[in-house]
PLY file of the C-alpha trace (Angstrom):
ply
format ascii 1.0
element vertex 684
property float x
property float y
property float z
element edge 683
property int vertex1
property int vertex2
end_header
-18.71 -42.72 -25.47
-20.13 -41.75 -28.14
-23.76 -43.59 -26.77
-23.37 -42.24 -23.52
-22.90 -38.49 -24.97
-26.02 -39.17 -26.70
-27.32 -40.12 -24.06
-26.91 -37.00 -21.68
-27.82 -35.13 -25.01
-31.40 -36.79 -24.74
-31.71 -35.73 -21.17
-30.73 -32.44 -21.84
-33.47 -31.43 -24.63
-35.71 -33.09 -21.81
-34.97 -30.98 -19.73
-34.73 -27.90 -21.11
-38.53 -28.10 -22.37
-39.67 -29.32 -18.34
-37.39 -26.42 -17.29
-38.92 -23.61 -19.21
-42.96 -25.14 -19.00
-43.18 -25.63 -15.13
-44.49 -23.89 -12.37
-44.66 -25.00 -8.65
-42.47 -26.95 -6.94
-41.40 -31.11 -5.59
-39.58 -32.76 -3.38
-37.17 -35.47 -4.27
-34.27 -37.73 -2.11
-30.61 -38.84 -2.00
-29.38 -41.06 0.36
-25.35 -41.20 1.08
-22.51 -41.86 3.67
-20.34 -39.26 4.46
-17.27 -39.04 6.26
-17.80 -37.91 10.04
-15.81 -34.67 9.92
-17.98 -33.78 6.47
-20.83 -34.03 8.51
-19.28 -32.27 11.58
-18.31 -29.02 8.96
-21.88 -29.89 7.38
-23.53 -28.89 10.57
-21.95 -26.21 11.65
-23.21 -24.26 8.30
-26.94 -24.65 8.98
-28.67 -21.53 7.04
-25.34 -21.16 4.23
-25.14 -23.01 0.50
-23.49 -26.08 -0.50
-23.55 -27.04 -4.27
-22.61 -31.08 -5.34
-20.43 -30.25 -8.55
-20.91 -33.51 -10.39
-24.43 -34.66 -12.31
-26.99 -35.67 -9.33
-29.25 -38.71 -9.56
-31.69 -38.45 -6.87
-35.03 -40.32 -6.56
-38.69 -39.16 -6.12
-39.50 -42.28 -3.52
-37.90 -41.25 -0.42
-38.25 -45.30 0.56
-35.48 -46.19 -1.86
-33.08 -43.85 -0.45
-33.53 -43.88 3.04
-33.45 -47.99 3.02
-31.04 -48.54 -0.02
-28.15 -45.91 0.25
-28.56 -43.59 4.01
-29.63 -46.69 5.98
-27.35 -49.70 4.78
-24.80 -46.91 5.45
-25.10 -46.02 8.64
-25.54 -50.07 9.67
-22.72 -51.42 8.36
-20.33 -48.32 7.89
-18.94 -47.74 11.19
-16.39 -44.58 9.43
-19.33 -43.02 7.89
-22.52 -41.53 8.34
-26.34 -41.88 6.68
-27.60 -39.23 4.94
-30.92 -38.74 3.19
-30.81 -35.55 1.97
-34.23 -34.45 1.09
-34.60 -32.07 -1.96
-37.11 -28.88 -2.17
-37.04 -28.45 -6.22
-38.37 -24.95 -6.63
-39.29 -24.73 -10.51
-39.10 -20.89 -10.59
-35.86 -21.25 -10.19
-35.19 -23.35 -12.67
-35.68 -21.25 -15.93
-32.07 -20.66 -15.95
-30.18 -23.80 -18.02
-28.50 -23.42 -14.70
-30.31 -25.32 -12.32
-31.57 -28.10 -14.98
-32.86 -31.34 -14.51
-34.25 -34.50 -15.84
-36.86 -37.16 -15.60
-34.41 -40.35 -15.92
-36.60 -43.19 -15.08
-37.35 -44.87 -17.96
-33.16 -44.47 -18.43
-31.97 -45.33 -15.26
-30.97 -49.48 -14.72
-34.34 -50.07 -12.19
-35.98 -47.78 -14.08
-39.39 -47.54 -12.92
-38.47 -48.84 -9.42
-35.69 -45.92 -8.62
-38.03 -43.09 -9.88
-34.88 -41.03 -10.81
-34.15 -37.28 -11.27
-30.94 -36.21 -13.06
-30.25 -32.86 -11.21
-27.85 -30.52 -13.64
-23.83 -30.17 -12.08
-22.97 -27.35 -9.83
-26.46 -27.21 -8.60
-26.82 -25.40 -5.66
-29.11 -25.71 -2.65
-29.21 -23.72 0.83
-28.93 -26.33 3.99
-32.37 -25.62 6.08
-32.22 -28.44 8.34
-30.39 -30.91 9.64
-32.46 -34.04 12.10
-31.29 -37.40 13.64
-33.41 -39.92 11.49
-34.67 -42.29 15.00
-33.60 -46.07 14.15
-33.35 -48.57 16.65
-30.56 -50.47 15.30
-28.29 -46.98 15.42
-27.59 -43.68 15.96
-26.05 -42.83 12.02
-28.82 -41.70 10.42
-29.97 -38.28 9.64
-32.16 -36.30 7.37
-30.47 -32.72 5.34
-34.10 -30.55 3.98
-31.71 -28.68 1.61
-33.66 -26.05 -0.84
-32.56 -25.55 -4.82
-31.17 -21.62 -5.01
-31.87 -19.69 -7.80
-28.64 -18.37 -9.96
-29.61 -15.11 -9.71
-30.51 -14.78 -5.49
-28.85 -12.39 -3.62
-26.87 -14.95 -1.50
-25.18 -16.27 -4.84
-24.71 -13.05 -6.52
-22.49 -11.86 -2.90
-20.40 -14.57 -3.08
-19.75 -14.45 -6.40
-18.93 -10.74 -6.09
-16.79 -11.08 -3.34
-14.96 -14.70 -4.65
-14.23 -11.98 -7.84
-12.97 -9.12 -5.78
-10.77 -11.40 -3.70
-9.16 -13.48 -7.10
-10.04 -11.80 -10.05
-8.94 -8.10 -8.85
-5.37 -10.01 -7.84
-4.34 -10.68 -10.57
-4.83 -10.37 -14.73
-7.26 -12.48 -16.40
-5.69 -16.46 -17.29
-3.23 -18.81 -15.19
-2.20 -16.13 -12.48
-5.19 -16.24 -11.30
-5.04 -19.69 -10.07
-1.96 -19.12 -8.39
-3.76 -16.66 -5.76
-6.21 -18.92 -5.55
-3.12 -21.47 -4.65
-2.07 -19.28 -1.88
-5.05 -18.16 -0.62
-5.34 -22.35 -0.23
-2.24 -21.99 1.64
-0.52 -24.31 -1.64
2.79 -21.92 -2.16
4.69 -24.65 -3.72
2.13 -24.92 -6.61
1.63 -21.96 -6.32
5.32 -20.76 -7.17
5.87 -24.14 -9.90
3.25 -22.59 -11.05
4.08 -18.48 -11.30
7.99 -19.72 -12.56
6.67 -22.17 -15.45
4.69 -18.76 -17.04
7.47 -15.99 -16.19
9.25 -18.89 -18.96
6.88 -18.37 -21.97
5.61 -14.50 -21.11
7.70 -12.72 -23.86
6.86 -8.95 -23.02
7.94 -6.94 -19.82
5.22 -5.49 -18.47
3.83 -10.08 -18.19
7.24 -10.73 -16.89
6.86 -8.15 -14.03
3.42 -8.85 -13.30
4.50 -13.15 -13.07
8.07 -11.32 -10.79
5.59 -9.71 -8.23
3.40 -12.43 -7.84
6.18 -14.85 -6.96
7.27 -12.12 -4.69
3.50 -12.38 -2.54
4.21 -16.20 -2.87
7.20 -15.40 -0.19
6.13 -12.74 1.70
3.42 -15.24 2.17
6.08 -18.24 3.47
7.68 -15.77 5.98
10.77 -15.70 3.03
10.80 -12.13 3.37
14.63 -11.32 1.75
13.92 -13.51 -1.13
10.00 -11.69 -1.61
11.88 -8.32 -1.59
14.24 -9.15 -3.91
11.44 -10.40 -6.66
9.97 -7.14 -5.53
12.37 -4.98 -6.58
13.59 -7.20 -9.16
9.64 -6.38 -10.82
10.10 -2.49 -9.64
13.18 -2.49 -11.85
11.20 -3.60 -15.39
8.61 -1.78 -14.93
10.18 1.80 -14.07
11.81 1.34 -17.49
7.87 0.29 -18.96
5.92 2.88 -17.16
6.17 6.99 -16.71
7.40 7.40 -13.22
3.76 8.11 -11.72
2.25 5.29 -12.96
-0.02 3.15 -10.98
1.47 -0.03 -11.85
4.70 1.43 -9.53
2.32 2.60 -6.79
1.63 -0.89 -6.30
4.99 -2.33 -6.55
6.68 0.12 -3.82
3.21 -0.79 -1.46
4.60 -5.05 -2.04
7.93 -3.60 -1.10
6.70 -1.49 2.06
4.11 -4.39 3.63
8.04 -6.63 3.18
9.68 -3.95 5.33
6.42 -4.17 7.04
6.95 -7.55 7.98
10.75 -7.64 8.38
9.98 -4.61 11.16
11.60 -1.73 9.31
8.65 -0.05 9.89
10.84 3.67 8.92
11.39 1.96 5.26
8.24 0.70 5.35
6.64 4.18 5.91
8.52 6.05 3.05
7.47 3.61 0.78
3.82 3.40 1.29
4.19 7.38 1.03
5.54 7.11 -2.12
2.90 4.52 -2.99
0.20 7.07 -1.87
1.59 9.91 -4.10
1.41 8.40 -6.90
-1.85 6.82 -6.47
-2.97 10.84 -5.42
-1.22 12.11 -8.46
-2.80 9.50 -10.80
-6.80 9.53 -9.59
-9.19 12.25 -8.30
-8.65 12.99 -4.28
-11.21 10.64 -2.64
-10.88 7.96 -4.90
-11.44 4.41 -3.38
-7.64 3.47 -4.65
-6.54 5.63 -2.37
-8.18 4.02 1.01
-5.91 1.28 0.50
-2.46 3.78 1.27
-4.01 5.79 4.14
-5.13 2.31 5.65
-1.26 0.50 5.35
0.12 3.78 6.53
-1.95 3.75 9.84
-0.35 0.13 10.31
2.82 1.38 10.37
2.29 4.18 12.40
0.76 1.40 15.08
4.26 -0.72 14.82
5.93 2.53 15.74
3.43 2.78 19.03
2.24 6.43 17.52
-1.78 5.18 18.01
-3.13 9.44 17.54
-1.54 9.03 13.51
-2.86 5.69 12.78
-6.39 6.58 14.37
-6.30 9.16 11.89
-5.06 7.43 8.71
-7.53 4.99 9.31
-10.55 6.91 9.67
-9.69 8.60 6.33
-9.24 5.95 4.32
-13.23 5.24 6.22
-14.11 8.91 5.11
-12.92 7.82 1.26
-14.75 4.28 1.82
-17.96 5.93 3.04
-17.58 8.38 -0.24
-17.05 5.40 -2.54
-18.97 2.10 -1.48
-22.11 1.30 -0.65
-22.78 1.25 3.04
-22.81 -2.30 4.30
-19.81 -2.73 1.39
-17.55 -5.66 3.12
-14.31 -3.12 2.87
-16.48 -0.80 5.62
-16.14 -3.92 7.80
-12.25 -3.83 6.81
-11.89 0.00 8.20
-13.61 -0.60 11.51
-11.71 -3.66 12.62
-8.81 -1.73 11.64
-9.66 1.18 14.41
-10.55 -0.94 16.73
-7.71 -2.78 16.64
-5.87 0.94 17.39
-8.00 1.38 20.56
-7.20 -1.97 21.60
-3.49 -0.73 21.39
-4.75 2.36 23.21
-6.45 -0.23 26.44
-9.82 1.41 25.05
-11.64 -2.27 25.18
-15.01 -1.48 25.07
-14.48 1.04 22.20
-12.74 -1.81 20.58
-15.09 -4.23 21.43
-17.97 -2.18 19.43
-15.74 -1.07 16.71
-15.28 -5.34 15.99
-18.85 -6.37 16.19
-19.63 -3.44 14.23
-17.48 -5.02 11.69
-19.07 -7.94 12.36
-22.53 -6.73 12.30
-21.78 -5.82 8.04
-19.40 -8.82 7.39
-23.54 -10.48 8.06
-24.73 -8.68 5.25
-22.48 -8.27 2.99
-20.49 -12.11 2.67
-21.91 -15.33 2.72
-22.23 -17.62 5.25
-19.23 -19.05 7.34
-16.88 -16.44 5.27
-12.90 -16.68 6.23
-13.61 -12.96 6.79
-15.71 -14.15 9.94
-12.84 -16.17 11.43
-10.76 -13.49 11.84
-13.09 -11.05 13.45
-14.12 -13.66 15.74
-10.52 -13.98 16.28
-10.15 -10.34 17.15
-13.55 -10.40 19.35
-11.58 -12.88 21.30
-8.38 -11.10 21.80
-10.26 -8.02 23.00
-12.42 -9.84 25.17
-9.04 -12.18 26.52
-7.43 -8.82 27.17
-10.09 -7.80 29.64
-10.37 -10.74 31.42
-13.55 -12.00 30.19
-11.49 -15.69 29.24
-15.03 -17.46 28.48
-16.17 -14.78 26.39
-12.72 -15.11 24.43
-13.12 -18.44 24.56
-16.03 -18.90 22.70
-15.09 -16.04 19.84
-11.90 -18.76 19.32
-14.01 -21.20 19.04
-16.19 -19.90 17.02
-13.60 -18.47 14.60
-11.60 -21.70 15.20
-15.22 -23.52 13.18
-15.42 -21.38 10.28
-11.82 -21.45 9.57
-12.31 -25.30 9.32
-15.03 -25.07 7.35
-14.47 -21.95 4.55
-10.68 -23.09 4.72
-9.68 -27.00 5.75
-6.56 -27.10 3.82
-5.06 -23.70 5.08
-3.47 -24.94 8.10
-1.59 -21.77 8.81
-4.65 -19.85 9.74
-6.39 -23.01 12.24
-2.73 -23.07 13.64
-3.78 -19.27 14.47
-7.07 -20.15 16.32
-5.26 -22.57 17.88
-2.85 -20.51 18.86
-5.39 -18.05 20.23
-7.26 -20.84 21.78
-4.67 -21.50 23.84
-3.49 -17.96 25.10
-6.98 -17.48 27.26
-6.12 -21.38 28.69
-2.77 -19.62 29.41
-4.06 -16.52 31.07
-6.48 -18.73 32.98
-4.16 -20.85 34.47
-4.84 -24.01 32.20
-1.86 -24.56 30.91
-1.92 -28.19 30.42
-4.80 -26.93 28.39
-2.62 -24.61 27.01
0.10 -26.70 26.36
-1.55 -28.93 24.68
-3.22 -26.11 22.13
-0.08 -24.13 21.32
1.44 -27.53 20.72
-1.58 -28.27 18.35
-0.42 -24.92 16.88
3.36 -26.03 15.85
2.64 -29.22 14.97
0.22 -27.49 11.91
2.35 -24.88 11.02
5.62 -27.70 10.82
3.19 -29.41 8.16
2.83 -25.76 6.33
5.91 -23.45 6.30
9.33 -23.65 5.64
11.72 -24.71 8.70
12.25 -20.92 9.56
8.88 -19.67 9.13
8.79 -16.70 11.50
5.08 -18.19 12.75
7.14 -21.78 14.05
9.50 -18.85 16.63
6.14 -17.91 17.52
4.85 -21.28 18.59
8.17 -21.75 20.07
8.24 -18.82 22.04
4.29 -19.46 23.33
5.26 -23.11 24.64
8.52 -21.72 25.89
6.42 -18.88 28.41
3.89 -21.84 29.20
7.27 -24.00 30.48
8.10 -20.75 32.55
4.96 -20.41 34.48
4.98 -24.41 34.95
8.45 -23.90 36.77
10.20 -26.07 33.96
12.67 -23.57 33.36
14.98 -25.55 31.49
12.00 -27.10 28.79
11.48 -22.58 28.94
14.83 -21.51 27.65
14.91 -24.24 25.34
12.63 -23.59 23.29
12.59 -20.03 23.73
16.25 -20.54 22.19
15.03 -22.10 19.40
12.60 -19.51 18.95
15.52 -16.64 18.44
17.40 -19.01 16.00
14.24 -19.16 13.92
13.91 -15.37 14.21
18.03 -14.71 13.76
17.90 -16.57 10.43
14.39 -15.45 8.82
14.54 -11.83 10.26
16.75 -8.54 10.39
18.68 -8.07 13.21
17.13 -5.73 14.69
13.80 -7.17 14.23
11.54 -5.96 17.43
10.67 -9.41 17.40
14.23 -10.44 18.37
14.21 -8.02 21.35
10.84 -9.75 22.33
12.99 -13.80 22.23
16.04 -12.07 24.25
13.44 -10.38 26.22
11.68 -13.68 27.41
15.29 -15.31 27.65
15.93 -12.70 30.08
13.15 -13.55 32.13
13.84 -16.75 32.79
17.21 -16.64 33.18
15.92 -14.28 36.20
14.00 -16.74 37.79
16.98 -19.62 37.51
18.72 -17.01 39.52
21.19 -15.97 37.15
20.76 -12.28 36.97
23.69 -11.34 35.01
22.90 -13.50 32.15
19.22 -12.07 32.69
20.85 -8.73 32.74
22.44 -9.45 29.30
20.11 -10.54 27.99
17.06 -7.45 28.49
19.63 -5.47 27.87
20.23 -6.23 24.27
16.34 -6.74 23.47
16.56 -2.93 25.06
18.93 -1.62 22.31
17.14 -3.35 19.74
13.88 -2.19 20.85
15.47 1.65 21.06
17.14 0.78 17.44
13.93 -0.22 16.16
11.30 1.88 17.48
10.85 5.33 18.60
12.34 6.32 22.15
8.93 6.64 23.32
7.15 3.47 22.42
5.74 1.31 25.40
7.96 -2.36 24.41
10.72 0.36 25.62
9.32 0.57 28.82
8.17 -3.68 28.73
12.26 -3.79 28.92
12.85 -0.83 31.76
10.10 -2.55 34.29
11.76 -6.33 33.43
15.07 -4.61 33.87
14.20 -3.04 37.07
12.47 -6.84 38.08
15.96 -8.14 37.79
17.61 -5.27 39.74
14.22 -6.18 42.32
15.59 -10.15 42.60
19.43 -8.72 42.95
18.46 -6.55 46.06
19.49 -3.59 44.32
16.20 -1.61 45.02
16.98 2.30 44.15
18.49 0.63 40.72
15.29 -0.84 40.19
13.01 1.89 41.54
15.30 3.88 38.58
13.82 1.67 35.70
10.50 1.47 36.46
10.19 4.66 37.12
12.35 5.01 33.42
9.06 2.72 32.53
6.23 5.17 33.88
7.59 8.33 31.99
7.33 6.64 28.47
3.92 5.19 29.04
3.15 8.80 30.08
3.52 9.96 26.84
2.99 7.28 24.60
-0.30 6.08 25.99
-3.98 7.65 27.22
-3.80 8.76 30.87
-6.49 5.78 31.96
-3.77 2.58 30.34
-3.54 -0.95 32.13
0.17 0.04 31.54
0.21 2.86 33.09
-1.36 0.69 36.39
1.32 -2.04 36.07
4.11 0.84 36.16
2.34 2.71 39.36
1.88 -1.33 40.93
5.80 -2.19 40.04
7.04 0.98 42.10
4.43 0.28 44.83
5.97 -3.39 45.09
9.84 -1.13 45.04
8.50 1.16 48.45
6.74 -1.71 50.20
10.39 -3.43 50.02
12.52 -0.77 51.05
10.29 -0.21 53.57
8.41 3.55 52.19
4.59 1.93 53.59
2.94 5.56 52.43
4.24 5.83 48.97
3.96 2.47 48.53
0.41 2.01 49.23
-0.05 6.11 47.34
1.27 3.70 43.99
-1.22 0.63 44.94
-3.70 2.85 45.04
-3.36 4.84 41.73
-2.50 1.50 40.36
-5.92 1.01 41.45
-8.08 3.60 40.43
-6.41 3.17 36.88
-7.41 -0.55 36.69
-11.42 -0.04 37.93
-11.63 2.88 34.92
-10.01 0.67 32.46
-10.81 -2.77 32.65
-14.21 -5.12 34.20
-14.28 -5.18 37.81
-13.50 -9.08 38.01
-9.87 -8.75 36.22
-7.71 -10.44 37.57
-4.57 -7.43 37.90
-7.79 -5.91 40.02
-7.17 -9.10 41.86
-3.39 -8.80 41.88
-3.32 -5.01 43.33
-5.84 -5.88 45.84
-3.98 -8.53 47.10
-0.75 -6.13 47.11
-2.16 -3.70 49.16
-2.94 -7.20 51.56
0.25 -7.71 51.94
1.48 -4.04 52.61
-1.23 -3.75 55.28
-0.14 -7.09 56.42
3.42 -5.47 56.91
2.21 -2.58 58.21
0.49 -4.89 61.24
-2.76 -3.64 60.56
-4.60 -7.25 60.07
-8.24 -6.77 59.31
-7.32 -4.34 56.36
-5.15 -7.04 55.15
-7.78 -9.70 55.60
-10.55 -7.56 54.04
-8.31 -6.81 50.55
-7.38 -10.50 50.66
-10.74 -11.19 50.57
-11.40 -8.97 47.66
-8.71 -10.46 45.67
-10.04 -14.27 46.49
-13.39 -13.08 45.09
-12.08 -11.77 41.79
-9.82 -14.53 41.27
-12.05 -17.10 41.98
-14.77 -15.46 39.53
-12.34 -15.67 36.13
-9.53 -18.30 36.49
-9.74 -22.61 37.17
-10.00 -23.69 40.73
-5.57 -25.02 40.55
-4.69 -21.29 39.30
-1.61 -20.62 41.91
-2.31 -17.17 41.90
-5.49 -18.35 43.73
-3.49 -20.53 45.96
-1.35 -17.85 46.73
-4.28 -15.80 47.79
-5.51 -18.01 50.32
-2.29 -18.44 51.51
-2.52 -15.05 52.78
-6.03 -15.37 54.26
-4.91 -17.70 56.35
-1.60 -16.58 57.88
-3.58 -13.24 58.78
-6.32 -15.21 59.72
-3.99 -16.87 62.89
-2.94 -13.22 63.25
-5.81 -12.17 63.91
0 1
1 2
2 3
3 4
4 5
5 6
6 7
7 8
8 9
9 10
10 11
11 12
12 13
13 14
14 15
15 16
16 17
17 18
18 19
19 20
20 21
21 22
22 23
23 24
24 25
25 26
26 27
27 28
28 29
29 30
30 31
31 32
32 33
33 34
34 35
35 36
36 37
37 38
38 39
39 40
40 41
41 42
42 43
43 44
44 45
45 46
46 47
47 48
48 49
49 50
50 51
51 52
52 53
53 54
54 55
55 56
56 57
57 58
58 59
59 60
60 61
61 62
62 63
63 64
64 65
65 66
66 67
67 68
68 69
69 70
70 71
71 72
72 73
73 74
74 75
75 76
76 77
77 78
78 79
79 80
80 81
81 82
82 83
83 84
84 85
85 86
86 87
87 88
88 89
89 90
90 91
91 92
92 93
93 94
94 95
95 96
96 97
97 98
98 99
99 100
100 101
101 102
102 103
103 104
104 105
105 106
106 107
107 108
108 109
109 110
110 111
111 112
112 113
113 114
114 115
115 116
116 117
117 118
118 119
119 120
120 121
121 122
122 123
123 124
124 125
125 126
126 127
127 128
128 129
129 130
130 131
131 132
132 133
133 134
134 135
135 136
136 137
137 138
138 139
139 140
140 141
141 142
142 143
143 144
144 145
145 146
146 147
147 148
148 149
149 150
150 151
151 152
152 153
153 154
154 155
155 156
156 157
157 158
158 159
159 160
160 161
161 162
162 163
163 164
164 165
165 166
166 167
167 168
168 169
169 170
170 171
171 172
172 173
173 174
174 175
175 176
176 177
177 178
178 179
179 180
180 181
181 182
182 183
183 184
184 185
185 186
186 187
187 188
188 189
189 190
190 191
191 192
192 193
193 194
194 195
195 196
196 197
197 198
198 199
199 200
200 201
201 202
202 203
203 204
204 205
205 206
206 207
207 208
208 209
209 210
210 211
211 212
212 213
213 214
214 215
215 216
216 217
217 218
218 219
219 220
220 221
221 222
222 223
223 224
224 225
225 226
226 227
227 228
228 229
229 230
230 231
231 232
232 233
233 234
234 235
235 236
236 237
237 238
238 239
239 240
240 241
241 242
242 243
243 244
244 245
245 246
246 247
247 248
248 249
249 250
250 251
251 252
252 253
253 254
254 255
255 256
256 257
257 258
258 259
259 260
260 261
261 262
262 263
263 264
264 265
265 266
266 267
267 268
268 269
269 270
270 271
271 272
272 273
273 274
274 275
275 276
276 277
277 278
278 279
279 280
280 281
281 282
282 283
283 284
284 285
285 286
286 287
287 288
288 289
289 290
290 291
291 292
292 293
293 294
294 295
295 296
296 297
297 298
298 299
299 300
300 301
301 302
302 303
303 304
304 305
305 306
306 307
307 308
308 309
309 310
310 311
311 312
312 313
313 314
314 315
315 316
316 317
317 318
318 319
319 320
320 321
321 322
322 323
323 324
324 325
325 326
326 327
327 328
328 329
329 330
330 331
331 332
332 333
333 334
334 335
335 336
336 337
337 338
338 339
339 340
340 341
341 342
342 343
343 344
344 345
345 346
346 347
347 348
348 349
349 350
350 351
351 352
352 353
353 354
354 355
355 356
356 357
357 358
358 359
359 360
360 361
361 362
362 363
363 364
364 365
365 366
366 367
367 368
368 369
369 370
370 371
371 372
372 373
373 374
374 375
375 376
376 377
377 378
378 379
379 380
380 381
381 382
382 383
383 384
384 385
385 386
386 387
387 388
388 389
389 390
390 391
391 392
392 393
393 394
394 395
395 396
396 397
397 398
398 399
399 400
400 401
401 402
402 403
403 404
404 405
405 406
406 407
407 408
408 409
409 410
410 411
411 412
412 413
413 414
414 415
415 416
416 417
417 418
418 419
419 420
420 421
421 422
422 423
423 424
424 425
425 426
426 427
427 428
428 429
429 430
430 431
431 432
432 433
433 434
434 435
435 436
436 437
437 438
438 439
439 440
440 441
441 442
442 443
443 444
444 445
445 446
446 447
447 448
448 449
449 450
450 451
451 452
452 453
453 454
454 455
455 456
456 457
457 458
458 459
459 460
460 461
461 462
462 463
463 464
464 465
465 466
466 467
467 468
468 469
469 470
470 471
471 472
472 473
473 474
474 475
475 476
476 477
477 478
478 479
479 480
480 481
481 482
482 483
483 484
484 485
485 486
486 487
487 488
488 489
489 490
490 491
491 492
492 493
493 494
494 495
495 496
496 497
497 498
498 499
499 500
500 501
501 502
502 503
503 504
504 505
505 506
506 507
507 508
508 509
509 510
510 511
511 512
512 513
513 514
514 515
515 516
516 517
517 518
518 519
519 520
520 521
521 522
522 523
523 524
524 525
525 526
526 527
527 528
528 529
529 530
530 531
531 532
532 533
533 534
534 535
535 536
536 537
537 538
538 539
539 540
540 541
541 542
542 543
543 544
544 545
545 546
546 547
547 548
548 549
549 550
550 551
551 552
552 553
553 554
554 555
555 556
556 557
557 558
558 559
559 560
560 561
561 562
562 563
563 564
564 565
565 566
566 567
567 568
568 569
569 570
570 571
571 572
572 573
573 574
574 575
575 576
576 577
577 578
578 579
579 580
580 581
581 582
582 583
583 584
584 585
585 586
586 587
587 588
588 589
589 590
590 591
591 592
592 593
593 594
594 595
595 596
596 597
597 598
598 599
599 600
600 601
601 602
602 603
603 604
604 605
605 606
606 607
607 608
608 609
609 610
610 611
611 612
612 613
613 614
614 615
615 616
616 617
617 618
618 619
619 620
620 621
621 622
622 623
623 624
624 625
625 626
626 627
627 628
628 629
629 630
630 631
631 632
632 633
633 634
634 635
635 636
636 637
637 638
638 639
639 640
640 641
641 642
642 643
643 644
644 645
645 646
646 647
647 648
648 649
649 650
650 651
651 652
652 653
653 654
654 655
655 656
656 657
657 658
658 659
659 660
660 661
661 662
662 663
663 664
664 665
665 666
666 667
667 668
668 669
669 670
670 671
671 672
672 673
673 674
674 675
675 676
676 677
677 678
678 679
679 680
680 681
681 682
682 683
């Protein structure tokens, strides 16, 4: 051991001399194996950074590295890829001893044969290019070109600043920061164990409050909201004794308590605690202090949940204005602001504005963050959501898949984020009518969540709910009911009795009973959903309109058209108040009302409602949006019932043209419209 230490010290002295007195650049080579999975990740990070986290043996001789290591692996190991790293060493980047190297030719076991050069541990390279090396015996031999990075370069400094922002500011120095990293990696049980050990060993009240609060963060991350709330409240009580009433640490506690109430669907409580947090910070800070930006953003998020979109937009814009005063123009927090503003536009149905803001957020991230940072995954995911709502499914799928690629590179161990990506991809296949692919991706998401999360985490309920809704569309109603009831049971255990997600479960179960023809059970479930929403949400929240629409559809199927019309009209009243005048939900309400008028033979009223629906959709959505096709189909059916077959055919053909441009060939909606066209043609 002593001789090895002396050997390293000798190399270290030599490398300091070389680094400080040399200029120019040269190339060295390294051959090694990589698993197929690791190589796939590397191919997705061209232009990004990679680090070798130990002393690195390289050679001046390309042929030795290629033949002895890379090619041998490619031919003989079926589970690996042979890699020849070609490393450009710029001596200007080595003047700092962080990037140190030493000629080890005379110390190497192979001495001059290998021509060895040792690079110091944690050396960082940029990945410039990846190309296959033609070889008649294998197609698994690749050359990867790397360039040594100066530790003072912009990319590395940006990366360091971002890591410090995300981790170091989230906890006090020391072991508590390790816990934050563990939480980010999804290693919740390890973080919990660490904080409990630290809590036992600490003596001061302030430190105890800190670790108790961090345990609350762990439990909130695992969906154990009641437990998280208990720990946050315990921390707050300690801080109230230790600090003055307006100390900023209390603002942090109020903020954390608010976030749990928000997860629990207790939005009025969440708003109260967020506002208390903001009040404290207003007294402790100057009016445009950066610390005020986050509370305004949090308050806006609650307004979003409550359907108060204009208030949400105002608060998000206030947060953005503060950041514009306090931060450089391309700071990552601006990306968060534009992302939040985009989400409000999305809720309001103003998808072009939402897309513009999401893309502005992405542009800032591309300047401010290192390549393949996890925040890019969030941006691509949200852009995908917007394209999905616009019916541009190919673009949505592309964005979701890019998000998944980044998450696999940046957070390979954080399984919940990967589950989110699979869930998003499934939603596109679901909308496209490719239900087998949707089911496969939803089930993959569920498998991951089962591995990563506690058995009653609300995210598992999301997966079971989504799987159930696909089974519903496939006509497998008993399987759908089983999955939806599992989702409901999880939510009953994990969430308060009046959480809006429970309403969603009762709503979806009711819709399946409707499909089964069990109308009384359907009405019971749908009315339970409506009662929960009335308790949890403002009286003009769009989700209440959805409940009234679904109740109306059951009355419609029961032939009770006056009750159906009454419920549809109540839904329309709500969305007129809650949403912009050209929101797609208004179009849906007019369409539903038109369908009831059609059934009771009031054709003029039905046509007027359908045409109003079509007008709104043409303004709000792209020309090939599937709901536009559905409305043309309904107009066609109305004309068909009126005996105006040429008008019916024209409407059906326009519907089919749209559907064929966006949906899979086997989608049932396409089959339905083709059948309608055939029936009309037989009558002409």
